[in-house]
C-alpha positions as CSV (number, residue, x, y, z in Angstrom):
1,M,18.4,6.0,0.4
2,A,17.8,3.9,3.3
3,T,14.6,1.7,3.4
4,P,11.9,3.4,5.8
5,H,11.0,1.8,9.1
6,F,7.4,2.8,8.8
7,D,4.4,2.2,6.3
8,V,2.8,4.9,4.3
9,F,-0.9,4.6,3.5
10,I,-2.8,6.8,1.1
11,S,-6.5,7.6,1.4
12,G,-8.6,10.0,-0.6
13,A,-7.8,12.2,-3.7
14,T,-4.2,12.1,-4.7
15,S,-4.1,13.0,-8.4
16,S,-2.7,16.1,-9.9
17,V,-2.8,17.8,-13.3
18,G,0.8,16.4,-13.9
19,D,-0.7,13.0,-13.1
20,W,-3.5,13.3,-15.5
21,Q,-1.2,14.5,-18.4
22,K,1.3,11.8,-17.8
23,A,-1.5,9.3,-17.9
24,M,-3.2,10.8,-21.0
25,S,0.3,10.7,-23.0
26,A,1.3,7.1,-21.9
27,R,1.6,4.4,-24.4
28,K,-1.1,1.8,-24.5
29,A,1.5,-0.8,-23.4
30,E,1.9,1.1,-20.2
31,L,-1.6,1.1,-19.2
32,P,-2.8,-1.3,-16.4
33,K,-4.7,-4.6,-17.3
34,L,-8.5,-4.0,-16.3
35,N,-10.2,-6.8,-14.3
36,Q,-13.8,-8.0,-15.2
37,E,-15.3,-5.6,-12.7
38,Q,-13.4,-2.7,-14.1
39,K,-14.4,-3.5,-17.7
40,E,-17.7,-3.9,-16.6
41,V,-17.8,-0.4,-14.9
42,A,-16.2,1.0,-18.2
43,R,-18.9,-0.4,-20.4
44,K,-21.8,1.0,-17.7
45,M,-20.2,4.4,-18.3
46,G,-20.4,4.1,-21.9
47,I,-16.4,4.8,-22.0
48,S,-13.7,2.6,-23.6
49,E,-11.7,0.3,-21.7
50,E,-8.4,2.4,-22.7
51,E,-10.1,5.7,-21.3
52,F,-10.9,3.8,-18.0
53,A,-7.5,2.2,-17.8
54,R,-6.0,5.9,-18.2
55,G,-8.0,6.7,-15.2
56,V,-6.7,3.8,-13.2
57,L,-3.2,5.0,-14.4
58,V,-3.8,8.3,-13.2
59,T,-4.7,7.0,-9.5
60,Q,-1.5,4.7,-9.6
61,Y,0.5,7.8,-10.4
62,G,-1.0,10.0,-7.7
63,E,-0.7,7.3,-5.1
64,N,2.9,6.6,-6.0
65,R,3.6,10.4,-5.8
66,Q,2.0,10.6,-2.4
67,R,3.7,7.7,-1.2
68,E,7.1,9.1,-2.0
69,R,5.8,12.5,-0.4
70,G,5.0,10.5,2.7
71,Q,8.4,8.7,3.0
72,S,10.0,12.1,2.9
73,L,7.9,13.5,5.7
74,G,8.3,10.4,7.7
75,R,12.1,10.6,7.6
76,Q,11.8,14.2,9.1
77,I,9.6,12.6,11.9
78,E,11.9,9.9,12.3
79,E,14.8,12.2,13.0
80,I,12.9,14.1,15.5
81,L,11.9,10.9,17.4
82,S,15.7,10.0,17.4
83,G,16.4,12.6,19.9
84,L,14.0,11.6,22.5
85,G,16.3,9.1,24.2
86,E,13.3,6.6,24.7
87,P,12.0,4.0,22.4
88,Y,9.7,6.1,20.3
89,R,8.9,4.8,16.8
90,L,7.0,6.0,13.8
91,E,4.8,3.0,13.0
92,A,2.9,4.6,9.9
93,L,2.1,7.7,8.2
94,I,-1.7,7.9,6.7
95,R,-2.4,10.7,4.1
96,E,-6.0,11.5,4.4
97,G,-6.7,13.4,1.2
98,V,-10.2,14.4,1.9
99,K,-9.2,15.9,5.4
100,L,-6.1,17.6,3.8
101,R,-3.7,16.1,6.5
102,W,-1.3,13.2,7.3
103,V,-1.7,11.5,10.3
104,A,1.6,10.0,12.0
105,R,1.1,6.8,14.2
106,I,3.9,7.0,16.7
107,I,4.6,4.0,19.2
108,T,5.7,5.5,22.5
109,P,6.8,3.5,25.7
110,H,3.3,3.7,27.0
111,E,0.7,3.6,24.1
112,A,0.5,4.4,20.3
113,K,-0.5,8.2,19.5
114,N,-2.0,9.4,16.4
115,I,-0.7,13.0,15.5
116,A,-2.5,14.8,12.8
117,I,-0.1,17.2,10.6
118,G,-1.8,19.7,8.4
119,Q,-1.3,19.4,4.8
120,E,0.1,23.0,4.4
121,L,2.8,22.2,7.0
122,A,3.6,18.8,5.6
123,D,3.9,20.3,2.2
124,D,6.3,22.7,3.5
125,I,8.6,20.3,5.2
126,I,8.6,18.1,2.0
127,D,9.1,20.9,-0.5
128,S,11.4,23.3,1.2
129,C,12.4,21.8,4.5
130,T,13.2,25.2,6.3
131,V,14.3,25.5,9.8
132,Q,11.3,27.3,10.7
133,D,9.1,24.5,9.2
134,L,11.0,21.7,10.8
135,D,10.9,23.6,14.4
136,L,6.9,23.8,13.8
137,L,6.8,19.9,13.1
138,R,9.1,19.2,16.0
139,V,6.8,21.5,18.6
140,L,3.6,19.6,17.1
141,I,5.1,16.3,17.9
142,L,6.7,17.0,21.2
143,E,3.6,18.5,22.4
144,S,1.3,15.8,21.0
145,L,3.5,13.3,22.8
146,N,3.4,15.3,26.0
147,R,7.1,15.8,25.9
148,K,6.9,19.7,26.2
149,D,9.9,19.5,28.7
150,L,12.2,18.9,25.6
151,I,10.7,22.0,23.3
152,G,13.5,24.3,24.2
153,S,16.2,21.7,24.3
154,L,16.2,19.8,21.0
155,Q,17.5,21.8,18.2
């Protein structure tokens, strides 16, 4: 798999039940080392450092999983942009977990544009990648880039 030409940033809630289960069954040797601040937070919360470290591990698992999903979505966006014939480039994808969306930052010949992609569409693209879902993404991107003239032509 080629290295993506864009960055993926994760913001907001990212963990799943699977992430929790994986972290809870991890060996102690797999747990991240806590810094002094984290150790102090664990002490103030009245929980063991191991329990706190498992919580940190849950976050790491969730962020890594979402980063991989972002890379998958970004590859689909890059494919759409490659058909524009002008130097359009995906610079970054930001997962806004609280807002349940991804934001694609696309560099155009004239300016940078941020395009919001709802989580439902993004999940459909990542998990199923149907022709219909890809077409919805393509239309969203082309309309957002003021390239409606290409909606019927790029298939």
